[in-house]
N, C-alpha and C positions, 0 to 999 in steps of 0.2 A: 548711524543709529547703533546703540548698544544692544547686543543680543543677550537675552537671559538664557543661559546655557546650562543644561544638566548633562553630566558625563557618567554613563553607566559602564562600569568596568574600568574605572580611572587608574587602577594599579596595573592593568595589563598593557600589552604593547600598543594597541590603538589608543587607549586612554592616556598613556604617558605622552605619546606624540601629540595628542589633542591638547594637552596642557602646555606643550612646547609652543603650539600655535597661540594659545592664550597669552603666554609669556611674551611672545613677539608683538602682540597687539592688545595689551591690557586695557586700553581705553575702549575696545570694541565689545568687551564681554563683562557680564555680571554672572558669577557662578551661582546658580540656584542650588545644585547638589552634586555630590560625588558619591559613587558607590564602589564597593569592592566585594569580592567573594569571601576572602579570608585574611588578606594581608592588612591587618589592622595597623601595623606600625607605619607602613608607607601611606596608608590613608590618613593617619593622624598628621604625618608630615605635610601631605598635600593640603589638608584642611588648614594647617597653620599658615601655609603660604598663601592660599587663595581665598580663605575665609568664606566658604559657601554657607548658604542658609541651612542646608541639610547635609548630613553624612549618613550612609547606609552600609551596614555590614551583613551580608547574607548569611554567613556562617560564623557566628560569634555572639558575644554578649554586649549589651549597651555599655557596661563598665569599661570595655576596651577602648571606647571612644568618648569617655567622660570629658566634658568641657571642650569638645572639638568644634561644635557648632550649636547654634540655637536649637536645632531640631536633630535628634539622633534616632535613627531607626536601626534595629538589629533583629536577626532571626530570619527564618524562611519567609520569603515574600517582601523583604525590605526593598529590593531593587524595583519590584513591581509597584510598590507604594510610592517610591520616589519618582518613578516614571510618570505617575499621574499628577504630580505637583505642577502647577502652572509654569510654563516655560515657553520661550520662543522656539527653542530647538532642544530636542533630546537626542544626544548622540548615544546610540546603543552599540557599545563595544564589548558586550558580554560574549564569551565564547560558547558556542554550542546551543543545544536545545534550551538551556536555562534562560536564554535571552528572549524566547518567544513571548512569555507572559508579560514581560516588560514592554515589548513592542505593542502588544494588544492594549495594555494600560495607557501607554502614551497616546495612542491613536484614539482611544475612547475618550480621553481627556481633551481631545482636539489639539494636542501638541504636534508640531511638525517633527518628523523623525529623520535624523541623519543616520542611515542604517548601515552598520558594519557587521551586523549579525545575520549572515546569509540563511541560517537555519530558520529564521522567522518566516521567510518566504518558501523555503523548502517544505516545512511542516504546515504552515498556515495558508499558503497559496492564495487561492481566490478569496478566501475569507478575509485575509489581511488586506488584499488589494481593495476589497469593498470597504473596509474600515478606513482605508487611506484615500478615500475619494477626495477630489479637489487637489490631487498631486501633493499630498502631505508626506511622501517618502522621497528623500534625496539619497541616492546610493553613495556609499563611501568606499566600498570595495574598489580597489584601483581600476579593475576591469570594467565594472558597471558604471563607475563615475566617468570613465573614458567614453563608453558607449553613449551614456546620457548626454555628454557634451557634444559628441558627434551628431546626435539626433536633434539637438535643440533647433527649433525653427523649421524642422522638416515635416512634411506630411507623410502619413503612412503609405500612400501610393507611390512615393518616391523610392522607398527602401525595399530592396530585394532580400538582403540578409544582414545580420549583425555578426561581427567578428569578435570572438573571445580568444585572447592569447594565453598560452600556458608556458611557464618556464621549463616544464618537463621534470623539475626536481633533480636530485643528485644522481639518479640511476638511469636517466634517459638513454645514455650511450652504453650502459652495461649490457652484457648478454644475460640471458635468462639464468644460466647456471651460476653466474656470479651474484645475481639478485637473490637467488635462493639462499645464499649465505649472508645476506645483509643483516646487520644488527641495528638496534635503535640509534646508536651513536653515528652510524653511517647515514641513516635516513634523516637525522637532524642537521646535517651539514648542507643547508640550502645554498645553491650557488650564487644567488643574487639578493634574496630578501632576508631580513632578520625578524623572525616571527615567533610566536609561541609554539610549544611542542605539538599541540594538536593540529594546528593549521600546517605546520611544517611537514608532519607525517602525511596529512591529506594531500599536500602538494606532491610528495614523493609517490603516492599511489595513484595520483590523478583524480582522486575523489573530490578534491577541492574544486577542480574544473567541472566535474559532474554536478556538484551542488550549485555551482555558478550558472550552469546551463539552465537548471530548473529555475533559479532566481531570475535569470534574464528572460525566460519565457513569461514569467508573471509580471516583472517590472515593465517590460516593453511590449507586452501583448504579441510576442513573436512565436510562431509555431516552432516546434522542435526541429523540423526540417530546415528551418531558416536561421538556425544558430550554428555558425561554423566555428570549430575549434582548431587552432593551429598552434604548434609548439614554436615558441620564439625564445631561444635560449638567452638572449641578451636582456630580456625584461625591460626594454625601452619602449616598445609599442605595447600599449596596454589594452587596446580594443579599437574597434572601428565600425563603420557602416559601409555596406556595399549597395550601391544604388542601381536602379533598373536600367540606367543608361550605360552601365559597365564601369562607372567611376567609383573610386573608393576614397573615403576620408578616414585617416588614422589619427589617433591621439597618441602622442609620444612624450615621454619625460624620463629622466633618470629615476631609478627606483627610490622613492621617498614618499612614505605614506602621509607626510604632512600636507602634501598637495591636495589629494582627494579629501582629506579631513577638513582642511580649511575651506575648500570649495563647498563641502557639504554643510558646514555649520554657518557659513556666511553667504550662501547662495542668494542671489546670482552674482555676488561680487567676487573679485579675485584680489588676493593680497600677497605680498612678498613674505614668504616664510623662511627665506634663506636657502631655498633649494638651488642646487647647481644646475645651470642650463646645459643642454646637450652640446657636446663638442663634436661637430660633424666631421671634422678632419680625421681621416683614417678609420672611421667607424663603419662596421659592416653589420647589417641586419639580415638574419636568416629566418626562414619559415619552413616548418616541416609538418608532415602529418603525424597525428598521435600514433603510438604503438598500442593499439587496442587489444592485440592478442596477448600482450604481456601485462599491460596496466589496465586490467579489466574493470576497475572501479568506474571509469568514465562511461563506458557503454552500459554498465549496470545502472548507473544513476539516470542516464537518459531513458532507459527502458522503464525504470520506476516512475520517472516523471510522466512519460506517455500514459502509463497505467493509471496514474492519479490516485485520488482518494487516500487510502491508508498506505499505499506503497512508498511514497517519498518519506513519510513519517517513519516507517519501519526501516527504510534505507538509512536514514540519518541515525536512528537509535542503534542499529546494528553496527554501523561504522564507529560510533563513539565507543561502544563496548570493545570492538575489535582493535581499535587504535590503542586503547588503554591496555588491553591484553598484550599487544605487541611491545609496547613500551616497558611492560613488566616482564618481557621475555617469556610469556606463556604460549605464544604462537609465533610462527614465522611471518616474514613480511608478506609473501604472496598468499598466505592463508587469510589475510584480511579480506580479500575479494571473495575467496571461497566461502567464508563464514557469512558474508553479506548475501551472497547468492542463495545459500541454503535458507536463510531467514525469509528472503523474498518469496521463495517457493512455497512457504507455509502461511502467507498472510491470508486471514479470513476476511469476510465482508464486515467492515465496521460502519459502513455508510459514509455520508458526506462529512468532511472535516470542517465543521462550522462552529465549533465551540472548544474551549480549552479542555472541558471534561472529556470529550471524545478523543481529541488529539493526545491528551495525556494517557488515556486508556491504551491507545495504540502504542505509544512510546513505552509504557510499562511492559506490554505484551512482548514487544520486539526485544527489549533489553533482557527480559527473562529468557527468551528463546536463544538469543545470542550468548548469554552467560552459560546456558546449558551446553551449547555447542563448543564453547571455549573449554569447558571442563572435559568434554568428550575428546577434544583434540590433544589434551595434555598427555 
């Protein structure tokens, strides 16, 4: 069957690799729409190749996409509007909090969502899962896709814990003194994955894994006590399930985002995307405990997840501001966690996170607080 597919964030890392999957199996897809934040030139080129019904540019004018597609959307809210267009699958590859409203729109339109935007569940949590009733979210993050596959066909009573693996980023073996001197260029040198700047910095701070713990809690209905994080430097084992009888099932593949993307948009089918198989000869897999005393973003995220309500929203917003400040050399690497911790200590009671209005109010508040703290740190 042909899948009617919308790709949100088509000019980003996930979006471009999703289009590689479409190129590999053009007979399996009909492109409903493509969206970009601001890269109009690449979006135009993609539209010329794939001929979608819609193109959407979040930050730009319609004139930049003239004659690109039968339907052109431009300006704030364009991705959200596209997410609501009828499709079999909406792949949300938007980076950061900006992807939440598009996830909401897709689910409210009863589209299935292949979710690569972890912030949707970090900020939206139980509300998003309620909107996604009848299993309309298929995870695309490599770790959550791995866990999803390990849990297929298993009952809740069989599972004791789920396993999230972390690469540890470029600084895992560095001593604290050396990390204090780390610069953005150092943090952007990920040892195994080629990702966008924001996610790469989150991997270096271990915040990426903290956000994934919150995401896993909601996706799989698992308590925070039952989400185990281990550092696996080879990035070959992406996740797993630990069963009550003591056995473990692991999902392994060489680092290639086309695998979880293809599984997410064609679920439950598997197709060849040209990924290299694991060569077991001479390969060593190692697993280590996280260094929570140095990489404090992971325990901060878990603490915020346990607190619930406004705390995960504030955590995510403060992190986005802190990462931007670090990339601009306005704060040091280890100050990212310090800034987030200060914001979390100030969170007032906003009530339940059950609407975009309330979630956006918390997001604005946290960004303002984080911005004030960045100015004070300079």
